[in-house]
C-alpha positions in Angstrom: -81.0 -38.2 9.4 -78.5 -35.8 7.5 -76.6 -37.4 5.0 -72.9 -37.7 4.8 -72.7 -35.3 2.2 -74.5 -32.5 4.0 -72.3 -32.8 6.8 -69.4 -30.8 5.4 -71.5 -28.8 3.0 -71.8 -25.0 3.2 -73.2 -23.1 6.5 -77.0 -22.6 6.6 -77.9 -19.0 6.0 -78.3 -16.8 9.3 -80.1 -13.5 10.3 -78.0 -10.8 9.3 -77.5 -9.8 12.8 -74.2 -9.2 14.7 -74.6 -12.9 16.2 -75.5 -14.5 13.0 -72.5 -12.9 11.2 -70.3 -13.9 14.5 -71.6 -17.5 14.3 -71.4 -17.6 10.2 -67.5 -16.6 10.8 -67.0 -19.1 13.5 -68.5 -22.0 11.4 -66.5 -20.8 8.2 -63.1 -21.0 10.6 -64.2 -24.0 12.4 -66.0 -26.5 9.9 -66.4 -28.8 12.9 -69.4 -26.9 13.9 -71.0 -27.5 10.7 -71.4 -31.7 11.2 -70.8 -31.9 14.9 -74.6 -31.1 15.8 -75.9 -33.6 13.6 -73.4 -36.1 14.3 -75.3 -39.6 14.4 -74.5 -43.1 15.8 -74.5 -44.3 12.0 -71.5 -41.8 11.2 -69.7 -42.6 14.7 -69.8 -46.6 13.0 -68.5 -45.6 9.6 -65.6 -43.0 11.1 -64.6 -45.6 13.3 -64.3 -48.3 10.4 -62.5 -45.8 8.3 -60.3 -44.4 11.1 -58.9 -47.9 12.0 -58.2 -48.9 8.2 -56.3 -45.2 7.7 -54.4 -46.3 11.1 -53.5 -49.6 10.0 -52.1 -48.3 6.7 -50.3 -45.1 8.2 -48.0 -46.8 10.6 -46.0 -49.1 8.1 -46.1 -46.1 5.7 -44.7 -43.7 7.7 -41.9 -45.9 8.7 -41.2 -46.4 5.0 -41.8 -43.1 4.2 -38.9 -42.0 7.0 -36.4 -43.9 5.0 -37.6 -42.1 1.9 -36.7 -38.8 3.5 -33.5 -40.4 4.7 -34.6 -39.8 8.7 -35.0 -42.4 11.5 -38.1 -44.4 11.3 -39.5 -42.6 14.3 -39.6 -39.6 12.7 -42.3 -40.8 10.3 -44.4 -41.8 13.4 -44.0 -38.2 14.5 -44.8 -36.9 11.7 -48.2 -39.0 11.2 -50.7 -37.8 14.1 -50.8 -34.5 14.3 -52.6 -33.9 11.5 -55.3 -36.4 12.3 -56.2 -34.0 15.5 -55.9 -30.5 13.4 -57.9 -31.8 10.5 -60.7 -32.6 12.6 -61.6 -29.3 13.6 -60.3 -27.2 10.5 -60.6 -29.5 7.5 -63.2 -29.0 4.8 -63.1 -32.9 3.6 -64.3 -35.7 4.9 -62.3 -38.0 3.1 -58.6 -36.3 3.3 -56.1 -37.6 5.6 -53.0 -35.4 6.6 -49.8 -37.2 7.2 -46.0 -38.1 5.5 -46.4 -38.7 1.8 -43.7 -40.2 -0.7 -43.5 -37.0 -2.5 -43.2 -35.0 0.4 -40.6 -37.4 1.6 -38.6 -37.4 -1.6 -38.7 -33.2 -1.4 -37.3 -33.6 2.5 -34.2 -35.7 1.5 -33.3 -33.3 -1.1 -32.9 -30.3 1.3 -32.6 -31.5 4.4 -29.3 -33.5 4.3 -30.6 -36.5 5.9 -30.5 -34.3 9.2 -33.4 -34.3 11.4 -33.0 -30.7 12.8 -33.0 -29.6 9.2 -36.3 -31.4 8.6 -37.9 -30.0 11.7 -37.0 -26.5 11.1 -38.3 -26.8 7.6 -41.5 -27.8 9.0 -41.8 -25.0 11.1 -41.0 -22.6 8.3 -43.3 -24.5 5.7 -46.0 -24.3 8.3 -45.4 -20.2 8.7 -45.3 -19.6 5.0 -48.4 -21.7 4.3 -50.4 -19.9 6.9 -49.1 -16.6 5.5 -50.4 -17.7 2.3 -53.6 -18.8 3.7 -54.2 -15.3 5.7 -53.3 -13.5 2.3 -55.6 -15.6 0.5 -52.5 -16.5 -1.9 -53.8 -19.6 -2.9 -54.6 -18.9 -6.3 -50.5 -18.9 -7.1 -51.2 -22.7 -7.3 -53.1 -22.0 -10.3 -49.8 -21.1 -12.5 -48.8 -24.5 -11.8 -50.2 -26.6 -14.7 -51.5 -29.7 -15.0 -48.5 -31.2 -17.2 -45.9 -29.8 -14.8 -48.1 -31.9 -12.0 -48.1 -34.9 -13.9 -44.6 -34.6 -15.0 -43.2 -34.1 -11.5 -45.1 -37.1 -9.8 -43.9 -39.4 -12.7 -40.7 -38.3 -12.0 -41.0 -38.6 -8.5 -42.6 -42.3 -8.9 -39.2 -43.3 -10.9 -37.2 -41.7 -8.3 -38.4 -42.9 -5.3 -39.4 -46.4 -6.5 -35.5 -46.9 -7.9 -34.3 -45.3 -4.7 -36.1 -48.4 -2.8 -34.4 -51.0 -5.3 -31.2 -50.8 -2.9 -33.3 -52.0 0.3 -35.1 -54.6 -1.7 -32.0 -56.1 -2.8 -30.0 -55.6 0.3 -27.5 -53.4 -1.1 -25.5 -50.7 1.0 -23.6 -47.7 0.4 -25.6 -46.6 -2.6 -25.7 -43.0 -3.1 -29.0 -41.1 -2.9 -28.4 -38.8 -6.1 -30.6 -40.4 -8.7 -28.0 -40.8 -11.6 -25.5 -42.1 -9.2 -27.7 -44.4 -7.4 -28.4 -45.9 -11.1 -24.8 -46.6 -11.6 -24.1 -47.9 -8.4 -27.2 -50.2 -8.1 -26.3 -52.2 -11.6 -22.5 -51.9 -10.8 -23.2 -53.9 -7.3 -25.6 -55.8 -8.5 -23.9 -59.0 -7.9 -23.8 -57.8 -4.3 -27.5 -58.9 -4.1 -28.7 -60.4 -0.7 -30.6 -63.7 -1.5 -32.8 -63.0 1.5 -33.9 -59.4 1.2 -34.5 -60.2 -2.7 -36.8 -63.2 -1.9 -38.6 -61.3 0.9 -38.9 -58.1 -0.7 -40.1 -59.5 -4.0 -42.5 -61.8 -1.9 -44.1 -58.7 -0.1 -44.6 -56.9 -3.4 -46.5 -59.7 -4.9 -48.7 -60.3 -1.7 -49.1 -56.2 -1.6 -50.1 -56.4 -5.6 -52.4 -59.5 -5.4 -54.1 -58.1 -2.2 -54.9 -54.5 -4.0 -56.2 -56.1 -7.1 -58.2 -58.2 -4.6 -59.6 -55.0 -3.2 -60.5 -53.3 -6.4 -62.4 -56.1 -7.5 -64.5 -57.0 -4.9 -67.9 -57.2 -5.5 -70.0 -55.2 -3.0 -71.8 -56.5 0.3 -75.6 -56.8 0.4 -77.9 -57.0 3.4 -80.0 -59.9 2.2 -76.5 -62.4 1.8 -76.3 -64.7 4.2 -74.3 -63.7 7.5 -71.5 -66.3 6.6 -70.9 -64.5 3.3 -71.1 -61.4 4.7 -68.4 -62.0 7.5 -66.2 -63.4 4.7 -66.6 -60.5 2.9 -65.7 -58.1 5.9 -62.5 -60.6 6.8 -61.5 -60.0 3.1 -62.0 -56.6 3.1 -60.4 -55.8 6.3 -57.2 -58.1 5.1 -57.2 -56.5 1.8 -57.3 -52.8 3.1 -54.6 -53.5 5.9 -52.3 -55.2 3.3 -49.5 -52.9 4.1 -49.6 -53.9 8.0 -50.2 -57.2 6.5 -47.1 -57.4 4.7 -45.1 -55.9 7.3 -46.2 -58.0 10.2 -45.7 -61.2 8.0 -41.8 -59.9 7.4 -41.1 -58.8 10.9 -42.5 -62.4 11.9 -40.3 -64.2 9.5 -37.2 -61.7 10.5 -37.8 -62.6 14.3 -37.8 -66.5 13.5 -34.4 -66.4 11.7 -33.3 -63.7 14.6 -34.2 -66.4 17.3 -32.4 -69.1 15.6 -28.9 -67.1 15.5 -29.4 -66.3 11.6 -29.7 -62.8 10.1 -30.4 -63.1 6.3 -31.9 -59.6 6.3 -31.3 -56.0 6.7 -33.3 -55.3 9.6 -34.8 -51.4 10.3 -32.7 -51.3 13.8 -33.3 -49.6 17.0 -36.3 -46.9 17.0 -36.6 -44.4 19.6 -39.2 -45.3 22.4 -41.9 -43.3 23.4 -44.0 -40.3 22.6 -41.6 -37.4 20.9 -41.1 -34.4 23.2 -42.6 -31.2 22.6 -40.2 -28.7 22.4 -39.5 -26.0 20.1 -37.5 -26.5 17.0 -33.7 -25.9 16.5 -32.8 -22.9 15.3 -29.4 -23.9 15.3 -27.5 -27.1 15.1 -23.8 -28.2 16.5 -21.9 -30.3 14.3 -18.3 -31.8 14.7 -16.8 -28.5 12.6 -19.0 -26.2 15.2 -22.5 -24.2 15.5 -24.5 -24.0 12.2 -26.4 -21.0 12.7 -30.2 -20.1 11.8 -29.2 -17.9 9.0 -26.8 -21.1 7.3 -29.1 -23.6 7.9 -31.8 -21.7 5.7 -29.6 -20.9 3.4 -28.7 -24.6 3.2 -32.0 -25.5 2.8 -32.3 -23.1 -0.3 -35.4 -23.2 -2.6 -36.6 -25.7 -0.3 -38.5 -23.0 1.3 -40.4 -22.4 -1.7 -41.0 -25.6 -3.1 -41.7 -27.6 -0.1 -44.3 -25.5 0.9 -46.0 -24.8 -2.1 -45.8 -28.6 -3.5 -47.1 -29.7 -0.2 -50.2 -27.1 -0.5 -50.8 -28.4 -4.2 -50.7 -32.1 -3.0 -53.2 -31.6 -0.4 -55.6 -29.7 -2.2 -55.5 -31.7 -5.6 -56.3 -34.6 -3.4 -59.4 -32.8 -1.6 -61.0 -31.4 -5.0 -60.2 -35.0 -6.7 -62.5 -36.7 -3.7 -64.9 -33.9 -3.2 -65.9 -34.0 -6.9 -66.4 -37.4 -6.8 -68.8 -37.6 -3.6 -70.5 -34.0 -4.8 -69.3 -31.7 -1.9 -67.6 -28.7 -1.8 -64.1 -27.7 -0.1 -62.7 -24.6 0.7 -59.1 -24.3 -0.8 -58.1 -21.6 1.4 -59.6 -23.3 4.7 -57.6 -26.3 3.6 -54.4 -24.1 3.4 -55.0 -22.9 7.0 -55.3 -26.8 8.3 -52.1 -27.8 6.5 -50.2 -24.7 7.6 -51.2 -25.0 11.3 -50.7 -28.8 11.0 -46.8 -28.0 10.0 -46.7 -25.3 12.6 -47.6 -27.4 15.0 -46.1 -30.5 14.2 -42.6 -29.2 14.0 -43.2 -29.2 18.1 -43.2 -32.7 18.0 -40.0 -33.0 15.5 -42.5 -33.7 12.8 -41.1 -33.3 8.8 -43.3 -31.7 6.4 -46.6 -33.4 5.8 -49.5 -33.0 3.2 -52.6 -34.8 2.1 -52.1 -38.4 1.2 -53.7 -40.0 -1.9 -53.2 -43.3 -1.1 -55.0 -43.2 2.5 -57.4 -40.4 1.3 -58.3 -43.5 -1.0 -58.6 -45.6 1.8 -60.4 -43.5 4.0 -63.3 -42.8 1.2 -63.4 -46.6 0.2 -64.0 -47.3 4.0 -67.3 -44.8 3.9 -66.0 -42.0 6.4 -68.9 -39.6 6.7 -66.7 -36.7 8.6 -63.3 -35.9 9.7 -63.7 -37.3 12.8 -61.8 -40.7 12.0 -58.7 -39.0 12.0 -59.3 -39.1 16.3 -58.7 -43.0 16.0 -55.8 -42.9 13.4 -53.9 -40.8 15.1 -54.6 -42.7 18.6 -53.0 -45.7 16.8 -50.4 -43.9 15.8 -49.5 -42.9 19.2 -50.1 -46.7 20.8 -47.7 -47.4 17.9 -45.0 -45.1 19.3 -46.0 -45.8 23.1 -45.9 -49.6 22.7 -44.8 -51.1 19.6 -41.5 -49.6 18.7 -39.5 -52.6 20.1 -41.2 -54.6 17.3 -40.0 -52.0 14.6 -36.3 -53.2 15.2 -37.7 -56.7 13.4 -39.2 -54.9 10.2 -36.7 -55.8 7.2 -36.1 -53.1 5.1 -36.8 -54.9 2.0 -40.4 -54.9 3.4 -40.7 -51.4 3.9 -39.4 -50.8 0.6 -42.2 -53.2 -1.2 -44.7 -51.0 0.9 -42.9 -47.8 -1.1 -42.8 -49.0 -4.3 -46.5 -50.4 -4.5 -47.8 -46.9 -3.2 -46.1 -44.7 -5.4 -46.3 -46.8 -8.9 -49.4 -45.6 -9.1 -48.2 -41.8 -9.3 -46.3 -42.8 -12.6 -49.1 -41.7 -15.4 -48.6 -43.9 -18.4 -51.9 -42.4 -20.3 -50.7 -38.9 -20.0 -48.6 -38.4 -23.4 -51.3 -40.0 -25.2 -54.0 -37.6 -23.9 -52.1 -35.1 -24.6 -51.1 -35.9 -27.9 -54.7 -36.3 -28.5 -55.9 -33.1 -26.8 -53.0 -30.6 -27.3 -49.5 -31.6 -28.2 -48.1 -28.4 -27.3 -48.5 -29.3 -23.3 -46.0 -32.0 -24.1 -43.3 -29.2 -23.8 -43.9 -28.7 -19.7 -44.4 -32.4 -19.3 -41.5 -33.3 -20.9 -39.4 -30.7 -19.1 -40.4 -31.3 -15.5 -40.2 -34.9 -15.9 -36.3 -34.9 -17.4 -35.1 -32.1 -15.2 -36.9 -33.5 -12.0 -34.1 -36.1 -12.2 -31.2 -33.4 -12.2 -33.1 -31.5 -9.5 -36.5 -31.0 -8.4 -36.9 -27.5 -8.0 -35.2 -27.1 -11.7 -38.0 -29.6 -13.1 -40.9 -27.8 -11.6 -39.4 -24.1 -12.3 -38.7 -25.3 -16.0 -42.1 -26.6 -16.4 -43.8 -23.8 -14.8 -41.7 -21.5 -17.0 -42.6 -23.1 -20.2 -46.0 -23.4 -19.3 -46.3 -19.7 -18.7 -44.3 -19.1 -22.0 -47.0 -21.1 -24.1 -49.7 -19.0 -22.5 -47.8 -15.8 -22.9 -47.6 -16.8 -26.4 -51.2 -17.1 -27.0 -51.8 -13.7 -25.2 -48.8 -12.1 -27.5 -50.0 -13.5 -30.6 -53.9 -14.2 -30.5 -55.3 -15.7 -33.7 -57.4 -13.6 -35.9 -60.5 -14.4 -37.9 -60.6 -12.5 -41.2 -63.9 -12.5 -43.4 -63.3 -11.2 -46.8 -65.7 -9.1 -48.9 -66.8 -5.3 -50.1 -65.7 -4.6 -46.5 -62.8 -6.7 -44.9 -63.7 -8.1 -41.3 -61.2 -8.8 -38.7 -62.2 -10.7 -35.7 -59.5 -11.2 -32.6 -60.3 -14.7 -31.2 -59.4 -14.0 -27.7 -58.7 -10.9 -25.6 -56.3 -7.7 -26.7 -53.1 -7.0 -24.6 -50.1 -4.7 -25.2 -48.1 -7.5 -26.6 -50.4 -8.5 -29.3 -51.3 -4.8 -30.5 -48.4 -5.0 -33.1 -49.2 -8.5 -34.5 -52.9 -7.0 -34.8 -51.7 -3.7 -36.6 -49.5 -5.9 -39.1 -52.3 -8.0 -39.7 -54.8 -5.3 -40.5 -52.5 -3.2 -42.7 -51.4 -5.7 -44.8 -55.0 -7.1 -45.2 -56.7 -3.7 -45.7 -54.3 -1.1 -47.0 -51.4 -2.8 -48.7 -53.2 -3.8 -51.7 -54.0 -1.9 -55.0 -57.5 -1.0 -53.6 -57.7 -0.1 -49.7 -60.6 -1.1 -48.2 -62.9 -0.2 -45.2 -62.3 -2.3 -42.4 -64.6 -3.6 -39.3 -62.4 -4.7 -36.3 -64.9 -7.3 -34.4 -64.5 -6.3 -30.8 -66.8 -8.7 -28.9 -64.0 -10.8 -27.5 -61.8 -7.9 -25.8 -63.1 -7.2 -22.6 -60.5 -4.6 -21.5 -57.6 -2.6 -23.4 -54.5 -1.1 -21.7 -52.4 2.2 -22.9 -50.3 0.4 -25.3 -53.3 -0.8 -27.1 -55.0 2.2 -27.3 -51.7 3.9 -28.7 -51.7 1.2 -31.6 -55.4 1.9 -32.2 -54.9 5.5 -32.5 -52.0 4.8 -35.0 -54.1 2.4 -37.1 -57.0 5.0 -37.5 -54.2 7.5 -38.6 -53.1 5.1 -41.1 -56.6 4.6 -42.2 -57.4 8.4 -42.1 -54.6 9.3 -44.5 -55.5 7.1 -47.1 -59.1 8.2 -46.6 -60.9 5.1 -45.6 -62.7 4.1 -42.3 -61.5 1.7 -39.5 -65.2 1.0 -37.7 -65.0 -0.4 -34.3 -68.3 -3.4 -33.7 -69.3 -5.1 -30.5 -67.0 -2.8 -28.0 -68.1 -4.1 -24.4 -68.6 -0.9 -22.1 -65.0 -0.8 -20.4 -63.5 -0.9 -23.6 -65.6 2.0 -24.8 -64.9 4.2 -22.0 -61.5 3.8 -22.1 -61.4 4.3 -26.1 -63.7 7.6 -25.9 -61.3 9.0 -22.8 -58.3 8.6 -25.3 -60.1 11.1 -27.8 -58.9 8.9 -30.8 -59.6 11.0 -34.3 -61.9 9.3 -36.7 -63.2 6.6 -33.9 -66.3 5.2 -35.2 -68.0 2.6 -33.5 -71.5 0.6 -34.0 -73.6 -1.8 -31.9 -73.7 -4.5 -34.9 -71.8 -5.7 -37.8 -74.6 -5.1 -40.2 -75.2 -1.6 -39.3 -71.3 -1.4 -39.8 -71.7 -3.0 -43.3 -74.4 -0.7 -44.1 -72.9 2.6 -43.3 -69.9 1.3 -44.8 -71.1 0.3 -48.1 -73.0 3.6 -47.8 -76.6 2.4 -47.8 -79.0 4.9 -46.2 -80.3 4.1 -42.8 -77.4 3.6 -40.7 -75.0 6.1 -38.7 -72.2 5.5 -36.4 -72.7 5.6 -32.7 -69.6 8.2 -32.6 -67.3 9.9 -35.0 -64.4 11.2 -33.2 -63.1 14.7 -34.5 -62.8 16.3 -31.1 -63.1 15.6 -27.6 -66.0 13.4 -26.9 -69.4 14.8 -26.1 -69.8 15.0 -22.3 -73.6 14.1 -22.4 -72.3 10.8 -24.2 -69.4 10.1 -21.8 -71.6 10.5 -18.8 -74.4 7.6 -20.2 -71.1 5.5 -20.8 -69.9 5.5 -17.3 -70.6 2.5 -15.0 
């Protein structure tokens, strides 16, 4: 029987015929064709368990994340099922589940003004941008967002989202959504806390934390254990895995019990639109009390969200996919993941979804449940559709405090408490983009991400512009740039060489060890030419060692006067100390001999 790891492995080699090439291309674009022919009953069993577990998790989370996004609760469910079906065909990870997440919900709340029409249009445009990136293979752009920037943003998002739910946990109303105003008004009106909401919310938090700890510390089940023990283990595993559904169901039951007795100690979710979402084209204009807002005005209103939302969606989803692929020893195709999430958002916009991405929490549930393929998404999507079709009247009785507890316990692990200590030990300079992103994200998300990325790029550019140079003193001065040589660095290298070799009382011959230099540009060539002129005027030699073929071709083509190069440092030192037996490979006085240049051509 094929293993679960091989199910989503690379396609097997095919004959180099037209049919084989077409089949290989089809398997690359539709990964379902890789694992479906080998699908087994054992995989079906494991995928069924995983799909059921994720379905019981996603329904309460979708309701809660809609609140974070500032949208009616049904929009969370509208966003939770399309990804299940699309990823079945296009996904390359057996663990990833696409749907609403806390971070995407937070971004949606920033850029859509709590208006469903804006959220759906943002989904459509994000899907188009992500698909364009997939077809143009622009996924490499995500590599410029460093890990400290990601950790800073997710930690700030965890704080923002968690504190944003404190008002629901305590039953406070009319609290602004901007973070700093939110903090001020929450503490200002802390005396207006509703006892019922606070008690129920804290009880749900405690229940969820206890169930999660039980889930994390459960011993594995073994076939040789007695049947009663295995049944008990399965019951506890189900309860802890479906803890969000249990907490919400418990709270709804309590709220309904008070409701039938005529008491309302809790703020409830209220009416939720019944039935499946209508299939329709996203609105490209919206009518308000002040008139009609055109498409261009809607796009202008969303502003930076058109860049931040699709990029962060791709980043979160690919990070989740790669993390779980590395744990389970299989590979994912990043460009195919871009295609899957882009098509999910594009199609989701036709059923009133807001932007979605890969969920770390639900992906963890999927992996821990033993998912073998993405087929479990069929059951997950079916459960969401079932909830939309038949359970929406029940959602009326779900207390907002219970949903706040679900959100807080879900996002709390996003706050990385160890990253500061790790960066302090590994590279303290990386604390700058981390802190810049973390602090500015409380003001505006895009400013935090932009500031952190700019700081990271400045650190990267500084290392390019000011590379360290190793210097060895002796009869011959040897300098070795520790990294590549690019145009911002040539002046620094030139100053270092001149100060070491020429500005003393006795100028010395110098060797420039270039084994770490893989390419040079025109500015570097001009700088090296100026160095050779300075050495020639003083009657001493600057020799080059360890030149790679592309660099050597460039320097020979530049026709630098006095250019000499050697294959090894020993030969260069022997020549420069006037020992017999060593000759430079080339002394440039005129144009390079044609036969030598020809030998160096690739």
